[in-house]
C-alpha positions as CSV (number, residue, x, y, z in Angstrom):
1,M,114.9,83.3,57.4
2,T,111.3,82.9,57.4
3,K,109.5,86.3,56.5
4,N,107.3,88.4,58.9
5,K,107.0,84.9,60.5
6,N,108.2,86.5,63.8
7,N,106.8,90.1,63.2
8,R,104.1,90.4,65.6
9,A,103.2,90.2,69.2
10,I,104.2,86.5,70.7
11,W,100.3,85.7,71.7
12,G,99.1,86.5,68.0
13,R,98.4,82.9,67.4
14,R,96.2,82.8,70.2
15,I,94.9,86.4,70.2
16,K,92.7,87.3,66.6
17,G,92.5,90.7,65.6
18,T,95.3,93.5,65.8
19,P,95.3,95.3,69.5
20,S,93.7,99.0,69.3
21,L,96.0,101.5,68.9
22,L,95.2,103.0,72.5
23,F,96.0,99.3,74.2
24,Q,99.5,99.3,72.4
25,K,99.9,102.8,73.8
26,V,99.0,101.5,77.3
27,G,100.6,98.1,77.4
28,S,103.9,99.2,75.9
29,S,106.7,99.5,78.6
30,I,109.5,99.6,75.9
31,D,110.5,103.8,76.4
32,I,110.4,102.8,80.3
33,D,112.5,99.6,80.1
34,K,115.0,99.8,77.3
35,R,117.2,100.8,80.2
36,L,117.2,97.4,81.1
37,Y,119.0,96.1,77.9
38,K,122.0,95.2,79.6
39,Q,120.6,93.2,81.8
40,D,118.5,91.4,79.8
41,I,121.5,90.7,77.7
42,A,123.1,89.3,80.0
43,V,120.8,87.4,81.6
44,S,119.9,85.8,78.4
45,I,123.6,84.9,78.0
46,A,123.8,83.0,81.1
47,H,120.0,81.3,80.7
48,V,121.4,80.1,77.2
49,E,125.1,78.9,78.4
50,M,122.8,76.9,81.3
51,L,120.6,75.7,78.7
52,F,123.7,73.9,76.7
53,K,125.2,72.8,79.9
54,Q,122.2,70.7,80.8
55,K,122.4,69.5,77.0
56,I,118.7,71.4,76.5
57,I,120.3,72.9,73.2
58,S,123.2,72.1,71.1
59,F,126.5,74.2,70.9
60,K,125.9,75.5,67.4
61,V,122.3,77.1,68.7
62,K,124.3,78.2,71.9
63,N,126.9,80.2,70.1
64,K,124.3,81.7,67.6
65,I,122.4,82.7,70.4
66,V,125.2,84.4,72.1
67,Y,126.6,85.5,68.7
68,G,123.2,87.5,68.2
69,L,123.1,88.9,71.7
70,N,126.4,90.6,71.8
71,R,125.4,92.4,68.3
72,I,122.4,93.4,69.5
73,E,124.2,95.0,72.5
74,K,126.8,96.8,70.3
75,E,123.7,98.0,68.0
76,I,121.9,99.4,71.2
77,I,125.4,101.2,72.5
78,K,126.2,102.7,69.4
79,K,122.2,103.8,68.8
80,K,121.8,101.7,65.9
81,F,118.9,99.5,67.7
82,E,115.2,100.3,66.4
83,F,113.2,100.0,69.5
84,N,109.5,99.2,68.5
85,K,106.4,99.7,70.8
86,K,104.8,97.3,69.0
87,Y,106.7,94.2,70.6
88,E,106.1,95.8,74.1
89,D,109.0,96.2,75.9
90,I,113.0,95.7,76.0
91,H,112.4,91.4,76.1
92,M,110.7,91.1,73.2
93,N,112.4,93.6,70.9
94,I,115.3,91.8,71.6
95,E,114.1,89.1,70.8
96,K,113.0,89.9,68.0
97,R,115.8,90.9,66.5
98,L,117.6,88.1,67.2
99,F,115.0,86.4,64.7
100,Q,116.3,89.0,62.2
101,I,120.0,88.5,62.9
102,I,120.3,84.3,63.7
103,G,117.1,83.3,62.4
104,V,114.7,80.3,63.8
105,E,117.4,79.4,66.1
106,A,116.5,82.2,68.0
107,G,112.8,80.6,69.0
108,Y,115.3,78.5,71.6
109,I,116.3,81.3,73.5
110,H,112.8,81.3,75.5
111,T,113.3,77.6,76.4
112,A,112.3,77.1,80.3
113,R,111.8,80.7,81.4
114,S,108.9,83.1,81.3
115,R,109.2,87.4,80.7
116,N,108.0,86.9,84.5
117,D,111.4,85.6,85.9
118,Q,112.7,87.3,83.2
119,V,112.3,90.9,84.1
120,I,112.3,90.2,87.6
121,T,115.8,88.7,87.5
122,D,117.1,91.7,85.2
123,F,115.3,94.1,87.2
124,K,117.6,92.8,90.7
125,I,120.7,93.1,88.7
126,W,119.9,96.5,87.7
127,I,119.0,97.8,91.1
128,K,122.0,96.3,92.1
129,S,123.9,98.0,90.2
130,S,122.4,101.4,91.0
131,T,122.6,100.6,95.0
132,I,126.3,100.4,94.7
133,E,126.7,103.6,92.5
134,I,124.4,105.2,95.2
135,K,126.8,104.1,97.7
136,S,130.1,105.3,96.3
137,I,128.4,108.9,96.0
138,I,127.3,108.7,99.8
139,D,131.1,108.1,99.7
140,K,132.4,111.1,98.3
141,I,129.9,113.3,100.3
142,I,131.1,111.6,103.8
143,K,134.7,112.4,102.5
144,S,133.7,116.4,101.4
145,I,131.7,116.7,105.2
146,L,135.3,115.1,106.6
147,K,136.8,117.6,105.2
148,L,135.1,120.7,105.9
149,A,134.9,119.0,109.9
150,E,138.7,118.3,109.9
151,K,139.2,122.5,109.0
152,N,136.5,123.3,111.7
153,I,137.2,121.3,114.7
154,K,137.7,124.4,117.2
155,T,134.9,126.7,115.6
156,I,132.3,127.1,118.1
157,M,129.3,127.7,117.5
158,P,125.7,127.0,119.1
159,G,123.9,123.7,119.2
160,F,119.9,124.6,118.8
161,T,116.8,122.6,120.5
162,H,113.4,124.1,119.3
163,L,116.2,126.3,117.1
164,K,116.9,128.1,120.5
165,S,120.5,128.1,121.4
166,A,120.7,124.9,123.6
167,Q,124.5,124.5,124.7
168,A,127.7,125.3,122.9
169,I,129.2,123.0,120.4
170,S,131.9,122.2,117.7
171,F,130.8,123.2,114.1
172,A,132.4,120.1,113.1
173,H,130.7,117.8,115.6
174,Y,127.4,119.3,113.6
175,L,128.6,118.2,110.8
176,M,129.8,114.7,111.7
177,A,126.1,114.4,112.5
178,Y,125.3,114.4,108.8
179,V,128.2,111.6,108.7
180,E,126.5,109.5,110.8
181,M,122.9,109.6,109.0
182,L,124.6,109.4,105.7
183,N,126.6,106.3,106.8
184,R,122.8,104.6,108.4
185,D,121.8,104.9,104.5
186,K,124.7,103.2,103.2
187,K,123.7,100.7,105.7
188,R,120.1,100.3,105.0
189,F,121.3,100.3,101.1
190,N,124.0,97.5,101.8
191,D,121.1,95.7,103.6
192,N,119.0,95.7,100.7
193,L,121.7,93.8,98.6
194,H,121.9,90.9,100.6
195,N,118.1,90.8,100.8
196,L,117.8,90.7,97.1
197,D,120.7,88.5,96.3
198,E,118.3,85.7,95.3
199,N,118.4,84.4,91.7
200,P,114.4,84.6,90.4
201,L,115.7,83.1,86.8
202,G,114.4,79.2,86.3
203,V,110.5,80.2,87.9
204,A,109.1,80.9,84.6
205,A,106.0,81.9,85.2
206,I,104.6,81.1,88.3
207,S,105.5,77.3,88.6
208,G,109.1,76.6,87.6
209,T,109.6,74.3,84.9
210,S,109.8,70.6,83.8
211,F,113.0,71.4,81.7
212,N,116.3,70.1,83.6
213,I,117.7,73.1,84.2
214,D,120.4,74.3,86.9
215,R,119.2,77.2,88.7
216,I,122.7,77.0,90.8
217,Y,124.7,77.6,87.6
218,T,122.7,80.5,86.4
219,S,122.9,82.0,90.0
220,K,126.6,81.9,90.1
221,K,126.8,83.4,86.6
222,L,124.6,86.3,87.6
223,K,126.3,86.7,91.0
224,F,123.5,86.3,92.8
225,K,124.2,84.1,96.2
226,R,121.4,81.3,95.3
227,P,118.0,80.9,93.9
228,T,114.8,81.8,95.2
229,N,112.9,79.2,97.0
230,N,109.1,79.2,95.8
231,S,108.3,80.3,92.4
232,I,104.9,81.7,93.1
233,D,106.6,84.2,95.6
234,T,109.4,85.1,93.2
235,I,107.1,85.8,90.6
236,S,105.0,88.4,93.0
237,D,107.6,89.6,94.7
238,R,108.4,92.9,94.7
239,D,109.7,93.7,98.7
240,F,113.3,94.3,97.1
241,V,111.8,97.5,95.1
242,L,110.0,98.9,98.7
243,D,113.2,98.1,100.2
244,F,115.2,100.7,97.6
245,L,112.2,103.0,97.2
246,Y,112.0,103.4,101.2
247,S,116.3,103.5,101.6
248,S,116.0,106.3,99.1
249,S,113.0,108.2,100.7
250,V,115.3,108.1,103.9
251,C,118.0,108.9,102.3
252,S,116.0,111.9,100.8
253,M,114.8,112.6,104.0
254,H,118.5,113.2,105.6
255,I,119.3,115.5,102.6
256,S,116.2,117.7,103.5
257,R,117.0,118.0,106.7
258,I,120.8,119.0,106.2
259,A,119.3,121.3,103.3
260,E,116.8,122.9,105.8
261,D,119.9,123.6,108.1
262,L,121.7,125.3,105.8
263,I,119.1,127.2,104.6
264,I,118.4,128.5,108.0
265,W,121.7,129.2,108.7
266,N,122.1,131.1,105.4
267,S,119.1,133.3,105.8
268,E,120.1,136.9,107.3
269,G,118.5,136.2,110.9
270,F,121.6,133.5,111.4
271,R,124.0,134.3,108.8
272,L,126.2,130.8,110.1
273,I,127.4,130.3,106.7
274,N,128.0,131.7,103.6
275,L,127.3,129.7,100.2
276,S,129.4,130.2,97.2
277,D,128.1,131.9,93.9
278,K,128.5,128.3,92.4
279,I,126.0,127.4,94.2
280,V,123.2,130.3,94.5
281,T,121.1,131.9,91.7
282,G,119.8,135.7,91.5
283,S,116.2,137.4,91.2
284,S,114.4,138.5,88.6
285,I,113.9,142.2,90.1
286,M,115.8,142.4,93.0
287,P,119.4,142.7,92.3
288,Q,120.9,142.3,95.7
289,K,119.5,138.8,96.0
290,K,121.7,135.2,96.3
291,N,119.1,132.6,96.8
292,P,119.6,129.2,97.9
293,D,117.5,127.7,95.3
294,L,119.7,124.6,94.9
295,L,119.1,123.6,98.8
296,E,115.5,124.3,98.3
297,F,115.9,121.5,95.0
298,L,116.9,119.1,97.7
299,R,114.4,120.0,100.0
300,G,111.5,119.6,97.5
301,K,112.5,116.5,95.8
302,S,112.5,114.4,99.1
303,G,108.5,114.7,98.7
304,V,109.2,113.8,94.8
305,I,110.5,110.4,96.2
306,Y,108.4,109.9,99.0
307,G,105.6,109.7,96.7
308,N,107.3,107.1,94.4
309,L,107.3,105.2,97.6
310,L,103.4,105.3,98.7
311,S,103.2,104.6,94.7
312,M,104.7,101.4,95.1
313,F,102.9,100.6,98.8
314,T,99.3,101.2,96.8
315,I,100.0,99.1,93.8
316,L,101.1,96.4,95.9
317,K,98.3,96.4,99.0
318,G,95.6,95.1,96.5
319,L,97.3,92.3,94.5
320,P,96.7,88.6,95.1
321,L,99.6,86.6,94.1
322,S,101.2,86.2,91.4
323,Y,101.7,88.0,88.4
324,F,99.5,91.1,87.0
325,K,100.1,94.1,84.9
326,D,100.1,96.8,87.7
327,L,103.8,95.2,88.4
328,Q,104.8,96.5,84.6
329,D,104.6,100.4,86.9
330,D,107.4,99.1,89.2
331,K,110.0,100.3,86.6
332,E,109.2,103.8,86.1
333,I,108.8,104.3,90.2
334,I,112.4,102.8,90.7
335,F,113.9,104.7,87.9
336,R,112.3,108.0,88.6
337,S,113.4,107.9,92.5
338,N,116.7,106.6,91.4
339,D,117.4,109.4,89.3
340,T,116.1,111.9,91.4
341,L,118.4,110.8,94.5
342,L,121.2,110.9,92.6
343,D,120.6,114.4,91.0
344,C,120.2,114.9,94.8
345,L,123.1,113.6,96.3
346,K,125.5,114.8,93.6
347,I,124.3,118.4,94.4
348,F,124.7,117.8,98.1
349,D,128.6,117.0,97.5
350,E,128.9,120.3,95.3
351,I,127.3,122.5,98.2
352,I,129.4,120.8,100.8
353,K,132.4,121.7,99.0
354,N,131.2,125.2,98.6
355,I,130.0,126.3,102.1
356,S,132.2,128.4,104.3
357,P,131.5,128.8,108.2
358,N,131.0,132.6,109.6
359,K,133.1,131.4,112.5
360,K,132.8,135.4,113.8
361,R,128.8,135.2,113.9
362,M,129.1,131.7,115.1
363,F,130.8,132.8,118.0
364,E,128.8,135.9,118.5
365,L,125.3,134.0,118.9
366,T,127.2,131.8,121.8
367,N,126.3,135.0,123.6
368,F,122.6,134.7,123.4
369,G,120.5,131.9,125.4
370,Y,122.9,131.4,128.6
371,I,124.0,128.5,126.8
372,T,126.8,127.7,129.7
373,A,123.5,127.5,132.5
374,T,123.9,123.7,132.1
375,D,127.5,123.6,132.9
376,L,127.0,125.9,135.7
377,A,124.6,123.2,136.9
378,D,127.0,120.4,136.6
379,Y,129.6,122.7,138.1
380,L,127.0,122.4,141.4
381,V,126.9,119.2,141.2
382,K,130.3,118.1,140.9
383,Y,132.0,120.2,143.4
384,H,129.1,121.2,146.1
385,A,127.4,118.1,146.7
386,M,124.1,118.9,145.1
387,S,121.6,116.8,143.2
388,F,120.9,118.1,140.1
389,R,117.4,119.0,140.7
390,D,118.9,121.5,143.4
391,A,121.2,122.3,140.8
392,Y,118.9,123.1,138.4
393,A,116.9,125.4,140.3
394,K,119.9,127.2,141.8
395,T,121.1,127.6,137.9
396,A,117.8,128.6,136.9
397,N,117.9,132.0,139.6
398,I,121.5,132.8,138.2
399,V,119.9,133.2,135.0
400,N,116.9,135.1,136.0
401,L,119.0,137.3,137.7
402,A,121.2,137.6,134.7
403,E,118.1,138.4,132.5
404,K,117.2,141.3,134.9
405,K,120.6,142.9,134.8
406,R,120.5,142.1,131.1
407,K,124.2,140.6,131.7
408,N,125.5,137.1,130.2
409,L,126.5,134.7,132.5
410,N,130.3,135.3,132.6
411,Q,129.3,138.9,133.1
412,L,128.0,138.5,136.6
413,T,130.4,139.3,139.5
414,L,130.8,136.6,142.1
415,K,129.3,139.1,144.8
416,E,125.9,138.6,142.8
417,L,126.3,134.9,142.2
418,K,127.1,134.4,145.7
419,K,123.4,136.0,146.6
420,I,122.0,133.2,144.8
421,E,124.8,130.5,146.3
422,P,127.0,131.5,148.7
423,K,129.5,128.3,148.1
424,L,130.6,129.9,145.0
425,T,134.1,130.7,144.6
426,K,135.9,132.3,141.5
427,D,136.6,129.2,140.0
428,V,133.2,129.4,139.0
429,F,133.9,131.8,135.7
430,R,135.5,128.7,133.9
431,V,132.8,127.1,133.4
432,F,131.6,130.3,131.5
433,D,134.4,130.2,129.0
434,L,132.9,128.5,125.8
435,N,136.1,126.4,125.2
436,Y,136.2,124.9,128.4
437,S,132.5,124.2,127.9
438,V,132.7,122.4,124.8
439,D,135.8,120.5,125.2
440,S,134.2,119.5,129.1
441,K,131.7,117.0,127.2
442,K,134.6,114.1,126.8
443,S,131.4,111.2,126.9
444,Y,131.5,108.9,124.0
445,G,129.9,110.7,121.2
446,G,130.1,114.3,123.0
447,T,131.4,117.5,121.3
448,A,134.9,117.5,122.8
449,F,137.7,118.8,120.5
450,G,139.6,115.1,121.5
451,N,136.3,113.2,120.4
452,I,135.8,115.1,117.3
453,K,139.3,114.7,116.3
454,K,139.2,110.5,116.6
455,M,135.8,110.2,114.9
456,I,137.1,111.8,112.0
457,M,140.1,109.6,112.2
458,K,138.0,106.8,112.2
459,Y,135.6,107.7,109.3
460,K,139.0,108.9,106.9
461,K,140.3,105.4,107.7
């Protein structure tokens, strides 16, 4: 093996002198992109196998390169690989080590490719893998929510608009709203998988290559549906990064909104849920405190993930085509969002498993806010041939009467009700029953008990 021949930056023959230490520091991305080592090795193996298939390199060279790459992967896994900032990134660190292992034949590995197409291919494969992991954890959370919902189909609580009691609902129905949000998150991540399923490998630096390569072959080997269509667009494209960051932002927003719900419901003013000691913390000065710190963590981290999306938008907004050093930051941004979102999802699943409804308090709170008023208006429309606006006005007068007498609607006498609407009979009192109120909302997507059971079964399947 030629001593020190490949022990310097690849452009060392063109750029004279040694780069400043500051330049080496800011120019190196190895501390970030070493996470791509598995993808980089897989891409390189597919590439050299294609080069051999196309008779661009020999069988002997191909085998030596594949042997060397597999050995490097084992070294990295066993933490026996030395990452060197002098070689900038994961791609050159691996290539330099390959020279040390197999000698000059390592020089064939970069035939008909550039780091430009290499890194995008690595990155797309990494995002694919991470997206699948995120979807798997979302599925776990949905199962946890379904389990809690199934136990609480007939747990009645007030539904809120403007944080004011609005109408009676099932607690399970409220939980199922979270399932819908998370399913939309899954769909967004699924769409991302479809959109990024194009193989960048083979477009080289910007214009493609004059070698007779087979991009269909590498696409199949790397499990992409097809190769990309335009070499310039391929090198400059980071839409798949934005898609991942946007989906992560929406998912974190949903988690934050749910966390806010649970923080409010756990507060002394509401007391609608109890949090297990596993998911609360204490105070350094107030011995009685049990704080929902994990929920606050979830709420706060959404801002971090939003910031990463905005950072990537800002980097891209002024970039001409095609590759620029600015794009190097995409990996750190993605890794930060990915790690934060994974933490949030795992914590959220733990929280769902450690909350319980305060059923008595939920029912008590339905006595405030005249939450069966809409049921009364609907009753007047259905059974006394009124328009909804007339029924609304009559109901508002009945609510005013109840408020004046400091009674709930079901505490008014028939005589008092008849003063406002003479047609009413004792049959009207059934609309004030909370179970009747909840179970009457049988329209598709409504809170009726039967609807909820069907929806839970649908998602369990």
